DOVOZA-12432 format. One line per 10 residues: number of its first residue (from 1); for each residue x, y negated, z of N, C-alpha, C, O. Coordinates in steps of 0.2 Angstrom, whole numbers, plus 5000, padded with zeros to 4 digits. Layout:
BEGIN
NUM	X/Y/Z/X/Y/Z/X/Y/Z/X/Y/Z ~ ...
//
This chain:
BEGIN
1	5004/5006/5000/5000/5000/5000/5004/4994/5000/5009/4993/5004 ~ 5003/4989/4996/5007/4983/4995/5006/4979/5001/5000/4978/5004 ~ 5011/4976/5004/5011/4972/5009/5009/4965/5007/5011/4962/5003 ~ 5004/4962/5011/5001/4956/5009/5007/4950/5011/5010/4950/5016 ~ 5008/4946/5006/5012/4940/5006/5010/4935/5011/5004/4934/5012 ~ 5015/4933/5015/5013/4928/5020/5011/4921/5017/5013/4920/5012 ~ 5007/4918/5021/5004/4912/5018/5009/4906/5020/5011/4905/5025 ~ 5010/4901/5015/5014/4895/5016/5009/4889/5014/5006/4889/5008 ~ 5009/4884/5018/5005/4878/5017/5009/4872/5017/5014/4872/5021 ~ 5008/4868/5012/5012/4862/5011/5009/4856/5014/5003/4855/5012
11	5012/4853/5019/5009/4847/5022/5014/4841/5020/5020/4841/5020 ~ 5010/4835/5018/5014/4829/5016/5012/4824/5021/5006/4821/5020 ~ 5016/4822/5026/5014/4817/5031/5015/4810/5027/5020/4809/5023 ~ 5010/4805/5029/5010/4799/5025/5008/4794/5030/5003/4795/5034 ~ 5011/4788/5030/5009/4782/5034/5011/4776/5030/5015/4776/5025 ~ 5007/4770/5032/5008/4764/5028/5013/4759/5032/5015/4754/5028 ~ 5015/4760/5038/5018/4755/5041/5026/4755/5040/5030/4755/5045 ~ 5028/4755/5034/5035/4755/5032/5038/4748/5033/5035/4744/5030 ~ 5043/4747/5037/5045/4740/5038/5050/4738/5032/5049/4732/5030 ~ 5053/4743/5029/5058/4740/5023/5054/4739/5017/5056/4735/5013
21	5049/4743/5016/5045/4742/5009/5037/4743/5011/5035/4749/5011 ~ 5034/4738/5013/5027/4738/5016/5022/4742/5011/5023/4741/5005 ~ 5018/4746/5013/5013/4750/5009/5016/4754/5004/5013/4754/4998 ~ 5022/4756/5004/5026/4759/4999/5023/4765/4996/5023/4766/4990 ~ 5019/4769/5000/5016/4775/4997/5010/4774/4992/5008/4778/4988 ~ 5008/4767/4992/5003/4766/4988/5005/4761/4982/5001/4759/4977 ~ 5012/4760/4981/5014/4757/4976/5014/4761/4969/5015/4767/4969 ~ 5011/4757/4964/5010/4761/4957/5017/4762/4954/5021/4757/4953 ~ 5018/4768/4952/5024/4770/4948/5022/4774/4942/5019/4779/4943 ~ 5023/4771/4936/5021/4774/4930/5013/4776/4930/5012/4782/4928
31	5009/4772/4933/5002/4774/4933/4999/4777/4939/4993/4779/4939 ~ 5003/4779/4943/5001/4783/4949/5004/4780/4956/5010/4778/4955 ~ 5000/4780/4961/5003/4778/4968/5009/4784/4970/5008/4789/4968 ~ 5014/4781/4973/5019/4786/4975/5017/4792/4979/5019/4798/4977 ~ 5012/4791/4983/5009/4797/4987/5006/4802/4982/5007/4809/4983 ~ 5003/4800/4977/5000/4805/4972/5005/4808/4968/5004/4814/4966 ~ 5011/4805/4966/5016/4808/4963/5019/4814/4967/5020/4819/4964 ~ 5020/4813/4973/5022/4818/4978/5018/4824/4979/5020/4829/4978 ~ 5011/4822/4979/5006/4827/4980/5006/4832/4974/5006/4838/4974 ~ 5006/4829/4968/5005/4832/4962/5012/4837/4961/5011/4842/4958
41	5017/4834/4963/5024/4838/4962/5023/4844/4967/5025/4850/4965 ~ 5020/4844/4973/5019/4849/4977/5015/4854/4974/5015/4860/4975 ~ 5009/4852/4971/5004/4856/4968/5007/4861/4962/5004/4866/4961 ~ 5013/4859/4960/5016/4863/4954/5020/4869/4957/5023/4872/4953 ~ 5020/4870/4964/5023/4876/4966/5021/4882/4964/5015/4883/4963 ~ 5025/4887/4962/5023/4893/4959/5020/4898/4964/5017/4904/4962 ~ 5019/4897/4970/5016/4901/4975/5009/4900/4976/5006/4903/4980 ~ 5006/4895/4973/4999/4893/4974/4998/4891/4981/4992/4892/4983 ~ 5003/4888/4984/5002/4886/4991/4997/4880/4991/4998/4875/4987 ~ 4993/4879/4996/4988/4874/4997/4992/4868/4999/4997/4868/5002
51	4990/4862/4997/4994/4855/4998/4989/4851/5002/4983/4849/4999 ~ 4991/4848/5007/4987/4843/5011/4991/4837/5012/4997/4837/5014 ~ 4988/4831/5011/4991/4825/5013/4989/4823/5020/4983/4824/5022 ~ 4993/4822/5025/4992/4822/5032/4993/4814/5034/4999/4812/5034 ~ 4988/4811/5036/4988/4804/5038/4983/4801/5043/4978/4805/5044 ~ 4984/4795/5046/4979/4792/5050/4977/4786/5046/4972/4782/5049 ~ 4980/4784/5041/4978/4778/5037/4973/4779/5032/4973/4783/5027 ~ 4967/4775/5033/4961/4776/5028/4963/4775/5021/4960/4778/5017 ~ 4967/4770/5020/4969/4769/5013/4972/4774/5009/4971/4776/5004 ~ 4977/4778/5013/4980/4784/5010/4975/4789/5009/4975/4792/5004
61	4971/4791/5014/4966/4796/5014/4961/4795/5008/4960/4800/5004 ~ 4959/4789/5007/4954/4787/5002/4957/4788/4995/4954/4791/4990 ~ 4964/4786/4994/4967/4786/4988/4968/4794/4986/4967/4795/4980 ~ 4970/4798/4991/4971/4805/4989/4965/4808/4987/4965/4812/4982 ~ 4960/4807/4991/4953/4810/4989/4951/4808/4983/4948/4812/4979 ~ 4952/4801/4981/4950/4799/4974/4953/4803/4969/4949/4804/4964 ~ 4959/4805/4970/4962/4809/4964/4961/4817/4965/4964/4821/4961 ~ 4957/4818/4970/4955/4825/4970/4959/4830/4975/4959/4836/4975 ~ 4963/4826/4979/4968/4830/4984/4964/4831/4990/4959/4829/4992 ~ 4967/4836/4994/4965/4838/5001/4969/4834/5006/4975/4832/5005
71	4965/4832/5011/4968/4828/5016/4966/4831/5023/4961/4834/5024 ~ 4970/4829/5028/4969/4830/5035/4970/4823/5039/4976/4821/5039 ~ 4965/4821/5043/4966/4815/5046/4969/4817/5053/4966/4821/5057 ~ 4974/4813/5055/4977/4814/5062/4976/4808/5066/4974/4803/5064 ~ 4979/4808/5072/4979/4803/5077/4984/4798/5074/4989/4800/5071 ~ 4984/4792/5076/4988/4786/5074/4995/4787/5078/5000/4785/5074 ~ 4995/4789/5084/5001/4788/5088/5006/4794/5086/5006/4799/5090 ~ 5010/4794/5081/5015/4799/5080/5021/4795/5078/5021/4790/5074 ~ 5027/4797/5081/5033/4794/5080/5036/4795/5072/5039/4791/5069 ~ 5034/4801/5070/5037/4803/5063/5032/4809/5060/5027/4811/5063
81	5034/4811/5054/5030/4815/5050/5030/4822/5053/5025/4825/5052 ~ 5035/4825/5056/5035/4831/5059/5030/4832/5064/5026/4836/5065 ~ 5030/4826/5069/5025/4826/5074/5018/4826/5071/5013/4829/5074 ~ 5017/4822/5066/5010/4822/5063/5008/4829/5060/5002/4831/5061 ~ 5013/4832/5057/5011/4838/5054/5010/4844/5059/5006/4849/5058 ~ 5013/4843/5065/5012/4848/5070/5005/4848/5073/5002/4853/5074 ~ 5002/4842/5073/4995/4841/5075/4991/4844/5070/4986/4848/5071 ~ 4992/4843/5063/4988/4845/5058/4988/4853/5057/4983/4856/5056 ~ 4994/4856/5059/4995/4863/5058/4991/4867/5063/4989/4873/5062 ~ 4988/4864/5068/4984/4867/5073/4977/4869/5070/4973/4873/5072
91	4975/4865/5064/4969/4866/5061/4969/4871/5055/4964/4872/5052 ~ 4975/4873/5053/4975/4877/5047/4978/4884/5049/4983/4885/5053 ~ 4975/4889/5046/4978/4896/5047/4984/4897/5041/4983/4897/5035 ~ 4990/4898/5044/4996/4899/5039/5001/4902/5043/5002/4901/5049 ~ 5006/4905/5039/5012/4908/5043/5018/4904/5043/5022/4904/5047 ~ 5018/4899/5038/5023/4894/5037/5020/4888/5035/5015/4888/5031 ~ 5023/4882/5037/5022/4876/5034/5028/4872/5031/5033/4871/5035 ~ 5027/4870/5025/5032/4867/5022/5031/4859/5022/5025/4857/5020 ~ 5035/4855/5025/5034/4848/5026/5038/4844/5020/5044/4845/5019 ~ 5034/4840/5016/5037/4836/5011/5035/4829/5012/5030/4827/5012
101	5041/4825/5014/5039/4818/5016/5036/4814/5010/5037/4816/5004 ~ 5031/4810/5012/5027/4807/5007/5031/4802/5002/5028/4800/4997 ~ 5037/4800/5004/5041/4796/4999/5046/4800/4995/5050/4797/4991 ~ 5046/4806/4995/5050/4810/4991/5048/4811/4984/5046/4816/4981 ~ 5048/4805/4980/5044/4805/4974/5048/4809/4968/5046/4810/4963 ~ 5055/4810/4969/5059/4814/4965/5059/4821/4966/5063/4825/4963 ~ 5055/4824/4972/5056/4831/4974/5054/4835/4968/5050/4834/4964 ~ 5059/4840/4967/5058/4845/4961/5054/4851/4964/5056/4854/4969 ~ 5049/4853/4960/5045/4859/4961/5049/4865/4962/5048/4870/4966 ~ 5055/4866/4958/5059/4872/4959/5063/4872/4966/5064/4877/4968
111	5064/4866/4969/5067/4866/4975/5062/4868/4981/5064/4872/4985 ~ 5056/4866/4980/5050/4868/4984/5050/4876/4984/5049/4879/4989 ~ 5050/4878/4978/5049/4885/4977/5055/4889/4980/5054/4894/4983 ~ 5061/4886/4979/5067/4890/4982/5066/4890/4990/5068/4895/4993 ~ 5064/4884/4993/5063/4884/5000/5058/4889/5003/5059/4893/5008 ~ 5052/4889/4999/5047/4894/5001/5050/4901/5000/5049/4906/5005 ~ 5053/4903/4995/5056/4909/4994/5061/4911/4999/5061/4917/5001 ~ 5065/4906/5001/5070/4908/5007/5066/4910/5013/5068/4914/5017 ~ 5061/4906/5015/5057/4907/5021/5054/4914/5021/5053/4918/5026 ~ 5051/4916/5015/5047/4922/5014/5052/4928/5014/5050/4934/5017
121	5058/4927/5012/5063/4933/5012/5067/4933/5019/5070/4938/5020 ~ 5067/4928/5023/5070/4928/5029/5065/4925/5035/5066/4920/5038 ~ 5060/4929/5036/5055/4927/5041/5057/4926/5048/5054/4923/5052 ~ 5063/4929/5050/5066/4928/5056/5068/4921/5058/5069/4919/5063 ~ 5070/4918/5052/5072/4911/5053/5066/4906/5054/5061/4906/5050 ~ 5067/4902/5059/5061/4898/5061/5061/4891/5057/5055/4888/5056 ~ 5066/4888/5056/5067/4882/5052/5072/4881/5047/5078/4884/5048 ~ 5070/4879/5041/5075/4878/5036/5074/4871/5033/5069/4869/5031 ~ 5080/4868/5032/5080/4861/5029/5084/4861/5023/5089/4863/5022 ~ 5081/4858/5017/5085/4857/5011/5090/4852/5012/5089/4846/5015
131	5096/4853/5010/5102/4848/5010/5105/4848/5003/5104/4852/4998 ~ 5108/4843/5001/5112/4842/4995/5119/4838/4996/5120/4836/5002 ~ 5123/4838/4991/5129/4834/4991/5127/4827/4991/5121/4825/4989 ~ 5131/4822/4993/5130/4815/4992/5131/4813/4985/5135/4816/4981 ~ 5128/4808/4983/5129/4805/4976/5136/4802/4975/5139/4802/4970 ~ 5137/4797/4980/5144/4793/4980/5146/4791/4987/5143/4793/4992 ~ 5152/4788/4987/5155/4786/4993/5151/4781/4997/5151/4782/5003 ~ 5147/4777/4994/5143/4772/4997/5138/4775/5002/5135/4772/5006 ~ 5136/4782/5000/5131/4785/5004/5133/4786/5011/5129/4787/5015 ~ 5140/4787/5012/5142/4788/5019/5141/4783/5023/5140/4784/5029
141	5140/4776/5021/5139/4771/5025/5131/4768/5025/5129/4764/5028 ~ 5127/4772/5020/5120/4770/5019/5116/4772/5025/5115/4778/5025 ~ 5114/4768/5029/5110/4770/5035/5103/4773/5033/5099/4776/5037 ~ 5101/4772/5027/5094/4774/5025/5094/4782/5023/5089/4785/5022 ~ 5100/4784/5023/5101/4791/5021/5103/4795/5027/5108/4794/5030 ~ 5099/4800/5029/5101/4805/5035/5106/4810/5032/5105/4813/5027 ~ 5111/4811/5036/5116/4815/5034/5118/4820/5040/5116/4820/5045 ~ 5122/4825/5038/5124/4830/5043/5131/4833/5042/5133/4833/5036 ~ 5133/4837/5047/5139/4841/5046/5136/4848/5047/5131/4849/5051 ~ 5139/4853/5044/5137/4860/5045/5142/4864/5049/5148/4863/5048
151	5139/4870/5052/5144/4875/5055/5145/4880/5050/5143/4880/5044 ~ 5149/4885/5052/5151/4890/5047/5145/4895/5045/5146/4898/5040 ~ 5140/4895/5049/5134/4899/5046/5129/4894/5043/5123/4896/5041 ~ 5131/4888/5040/5127/4884/5036/5121/4881/5040/5116/4879/5038 ~ 5122/4880/5047/5117/4877/5051/5119/4870/5053/5125/4869/5054 ~ 5115/4866/5054/5116/4859/5055/5119/4858/5062/5115/4860/5067 ~ 5125/4855/5063/5127/4854/5070/5127/4847/5072/5128/4846/5078 ~ 5127/4843/5067/5127/4835/5069/5123/4832/5064/5123/4833/5058 ~ 5118/4827/5066/5114/4823/5062/5116/4816/5063/5117/4814/5069 ~ 5116/4812/5058/5118/4805/5059/5116/4801/5052/5114/4803/5047
161	5116/4794/5053/5115/4790/5047/5121/4787/5044/5121/4786/5038 ~ 5126/4785/5048/5132/4783/5046/5137/4788/5048/5137/4790/5054 ~ 5142/4790/5044/5147/4795/5046/5151/4793/5052/5154/4788/5052 ~ 5151/4798/5057/5155/4796/5063/5163/4798/5062/5167/4797/5066 ~ 5164/4801/5056/5171/4804/5055/5176/4798/5053/5174/4793/5050 ~ 5182/4799/5055/5187/4794/5054/5192/4796/5048/5197/4793/5047 ~ 5190/4802/5045/5194/4804/5040/5193/4800/5033/5188/4796/5033 ~ 5197/4801/5029/5197/4797/5022/5190/4799/5019/5188/4804/5019 ~ 5186/4793/5017/5180/4795/5014/5180/4800/5009/5175/4804/5008 ~ 5185/4800/5004/5185/4805/4999/5185/4812/5002/5182/4817/4999
171	5188/4813/5007/5189/4820/5011/5182/4822/5014/5180/4827/5014 ~ 5179/4816/5017/5172/4817/5020/5167/4820/5015/5162/4824/5017 ~ 5168/4818/5009/5163/4820/5003/5162/4828/5003/5157/4830/5000 ~ 5167/4831/5005/5167/4839/5005/5163/4842/5011/5161/4847/5011 ~ 5162/4837/5016/5160/4840/5022/5153/4837/5025/5150/4840/5029 ~ 5151/4831/5022/5145/4828/5024/5140/4829/5019/5141/4829/5013 ~ 5134/4831/5021/5128/4833/5017/5122/4828/5018/5121/4826/5023 ~ 5118/4827/5013/5112/4823/5013/5107/4828/5016/5106/4834/5013 ~ 5103/4826/5021/5097/4829/5023/5091/4827/5019/5089/4821/5020 ~ 5088/4831/5015/5082/4830/5011/5076/4830/5016/5076/4834/5021
181	5071/4826/5014/5064/4826/5017/5060/4832/5015/5054/4831/5014 ~ 5063/4838/5015/5059/4844/5013/5061/4850/5018/5067/4852/5017 ~ 5057/4852/5022/5059/4857/5026/5053/4862/5028/5047/4860/5027 ~ 5055/4868/5030/5049/4873/5032/5050/4876/5039/5055/4877/5041 ~ 5044/4877/5042/5044/4879/5049/5040/4886/5049/5035/4887/5045 ~ 5042/4890/5053/5037/4895/5056/5031/4892/5059/5032/4887/5063 ~ 5025/4894/5058/5019/4891/5060/5019/4890/5068/5018/4884/5070 ~ 5021/4895/5072/5021/4894/5079/5026/4888/5081/5025/4885/5086 ~ 5032/4888/5078/5037/4884/5080/5034/4876/5079/5035/4872/5083 ~ 5031/4875/5073/5029/4869/5071/5023/4867/5076/5023/4861/5079
191	5018/4871/5077/5013/4870/5082/5015/4868/5089/5013/4863/5092 ~ 5020/4872/5091/5023/4870/5098/5026/4864/5099/5027/4861/5104 ~ 5029/4861/5093/5032/4854/5093/5028/4849/5096/5030/4844/5099 ~ 5021/4849/5095/5017/4844/5097/5016/4844/5104/5013/4839/5107 ~ 5018/4849/5108/5017/4850/5115/5024/4847/5118/5024/4846/5124 ~ 5029/4845/5114/5035/4843/5117/5035/4835/5116/5034/4833/5111 ~ 5037/4832/5121/5037/4824/5121/5043/4822/5117/5048/4826/5115 ~ 5043/4816/5115/5048/4812/5111/5054/4813/5114/5055/4811/5120 ~ 5060/4815/5111/5066/4815/5114/5070/4809/5113/5069/4805/5108 ~ 5075/4807/5117/5079/4801/5117/5082/4800/5111/5082/4794/5108
201	5086/4804/5108/5090/4803/5102/5086/4803/5096/5087/4799/5091 ~ 5080/4807/5096/5076/4806/5090/5073/4799/5090/5072/4797/5084 ~ 5071/4796/5095/5068/4790/5095/5073/4784/5094/5072/4780/5090 ~ 5079/4785/5097/5085/4780/5096/5087/4780/5088/5088/4774/5086 ~ 5088/4786/5085/5091/4786/5079/5086/4786/5073/5087/4785/5067 ~ 5079/4787/5075/5074/4788/5070/5075/4794/5065/5075/4793/5059 ~ 5078/4799/5068/5079/4805/5064/5075/4811/5067/5076/4813/5072 ~ 5069/4813/5063/5065/4818/5066/5067/4824/5068/5065/4828/5073 ~ 5072/4827/5064/5075/4833/5065/5079/4833/5072/5081/4839/5074 ~ 5081/4827/5075/5085/4827/5081/5080/4830/5087/5083/4833/5091
211	5074/4830/5086/5070/4833/5092/5071/4841/5092/5072/4844/5097 ~ 5071/4843/5086/5073/4851/5085/5079/4853/5088/5080/4857/5092 ~ 5084/4849/5087/5091/4850/5090/5091/4849/5098/5094/4852/5101 ~ 5088/4843/5100/5088/4841/5107/5085/4846/5111/5086/4847/5117 ~ 5080/4850/5108/5077/4855/5113/5080/4862/5112/5077/4867/5114 ~ 5085/4862/5108/5089/4869/5107/5087/4873/5102/5090/4879/5102 ~ 5083/4871/5097/5082/4875/5091/5087/4875/5086/5091/4870/5085 ~ 5088/4880/5082/5093/4880/5076/5090/4877/5070/5084/4879/5068 ~ 5094/4873/5067/5092/4870/5060/5096/4873/5055/5101/4871/5053 ~ 5093/4878/5051/5096/4881/5046/5095/4877/5039/5091/4873/5039
221	5099/4879/5034/5099/4874/5028/5099/4879/5022/5101/4884/5022 ~ 5096/4875/5017/5097/4878/5010/5099/4873/5006/5096/4868/5005 ~ 5105/4874/5003/5108/4868/4998/5105/4869/4991/5105/4874/4988 ~ 5103/4863/4989/5101/4863/4982/5106/4859/4978/5110/4855/4980 ~ 5105/4860/4971/5110/4857/4966/5110/4850/4965/5115/4847/4962 ~ 5104/4847/4966/5103/4840/4964/5102/4835/4969/5096/4836/4973 ~ 5106/4830/4971/5104/4825/4976/5099/4821/4974/5098/4819/4968 ~ 5094/4820/4978/5088/4816/4976/5087/4809/4980/5089/4809/4986 ~ 5085/4804/4976/5084/4798/4980/5077/4797/4983/5072/4800/4980 ~ 5077/4794/4989/5070/4793/4992/5069/4785/4991/5073/4782/4989
231	5063/4783/4992/5061/4776/4991/5061/4773/4998/5057/4774/5002 ~ 5066/4769/4999/5067/4765/5005/5067/4758/5004/5065/4754/5009 ~ 5069/4755/4999/5070/4748/4997/5068/4747/4990/5066/4751/4986 ~ 5067/4740/4989/5065/4738/4982/5070/4741/4977/5068/4743/4971 ~ 5077/4740/4979/5082/4743/4974/5081/4750/4972/5082/4753/4967 ~ 5079/4754/4978/5078/4761/4977/5072/4762/4972/5072/4767/4967 ~ 5067/4758/4972/5061/4758/4968/5063/4757/4961/5060/4761/4956 ~ 5067/4752/4960/5069/4750/4953/5073/4756/4950/5072/4758/4944 ~ 5077/4759/4954/5081/4765/4951/5077/4771/4950/5078/4774/4945 ~ 5072/4772/4954/5068/4778/4953/5064/4778/4947/5063/4783/4944
241	5061/4772/4946/5057/4771/4940/5061/4772/4934/5058/4775/4929 ~ 5067/4770/4934/5072/4772/4928/5073/4779/4928/5073/4782/4922 ~ 5075/4782/4933/5077/4789/4933/5071/4794/4931/5072/4799/4928 ~ 5065/4792/4933/5059/4796/4930/5058/4796/4923/5055/4801/4920 ~ 5061/4792/4919/5061/4792/4912/5068/4794/4909/5068/4798/4904 ~ 5073/4792/4912/5080/4793/4909/5082/4801/4910/5085/4803/4906 ~ 5080/4803/4916/5082/4810/4918/5078/4815/4914/5072/4815/4915 ~ 5080/4820/4910/5076/4824/4906/5071/4829/4911/5066/4830/4909 ~ 5074/4831/4916/5070/4836/4921/5065/4831/4924/5059/4834/4924 ~ 5066/4826/4926/5061/4821/4929/5056/4819/4925/5050/4819/4926
251	5058/4817/4918/5053/4815/4913/5048/4821/4912/5042/4820/4911 ~ 5051/4827/4911/5046/4833/4910/5041/4834/4916/5035/4835/4914 ~ 5043/4833/4922/5039/4834/4928/5034/4828/4928/5028/4829/4929 ~ 5036/4822/4926/5032/4816/4926/5026/4817/4921/5021/4815/4922 ~ 5028/4819/4915/5023/4821/4910/5018/4826/4912/5012/4825/4910 ~ 5020/4831/4916/5016/4836/4918/5011/4833/4923/5005/4834/4923 ~ 5013/4829/4928/5009/4827/4933/5004/4821/4931/4998/4821/4934 ~ 5006/4818/4926/5002/4813/4923/4996/4816/4920/4990/4813/4920 ~ 4997/4822/4917/4991/4825/4913/4987/4829/4918/4982/4832/4916 ~ 4989/4830/4925/4985/4834/4929/4978/4830/4931/4978/4824/4931
261	4973/4834/4931/4967/4831/4933/4966/4829/4940/4961/4826/4942
//
């Protein structure tokens, strides 16, 4: 008898109170708001995983519903997306929850598939975060990019926004990785996070994965081949609009999601 495949649900946490780029998730990019780009990319996953946008903001929820997407309304008081998704996970039956941040407009469906596949083949692992190489030396100093050092088992041992290393920057490029806003949780692990209060470093550095480390859980990783830009500033937005057209893979995905009903 064939063993039933475990269920994976994709949650996209979304909020409007971005300080660097106000209401960024509703900004129009090539005919669609950013949140809808992200949702449609998630819908392209090959596992037919359900996708929910998780938010407390009426504008976001109405926008997603207008385009035919599924939503879960949460409480307003959440420090970050993982906390918001932890609340939402209690209302859904699933074995795993993949969290895709609402501003990951360049997220590749094949990366999402790779992460789901990794979780399904290694169900004993509780948390896996996508990572990639950095694009350039300036990323080491860019506080908008969450970065990490890895241990020998490819587990995250340190999280930071600016590299704490005193080594030559060129040498650091081999050891510092970008932490992408795409990660997957065993269902019970994510649900239990909502019962744990905000941790000091998590709040201080505004890095949500720090809560996981501060309470003693292991952050495993899966490296992907393509570093991706997130939308944090106006400059990011200009660059991303160009990348969606200039990059062949991104242009192909853009054409697909624009055609989705």
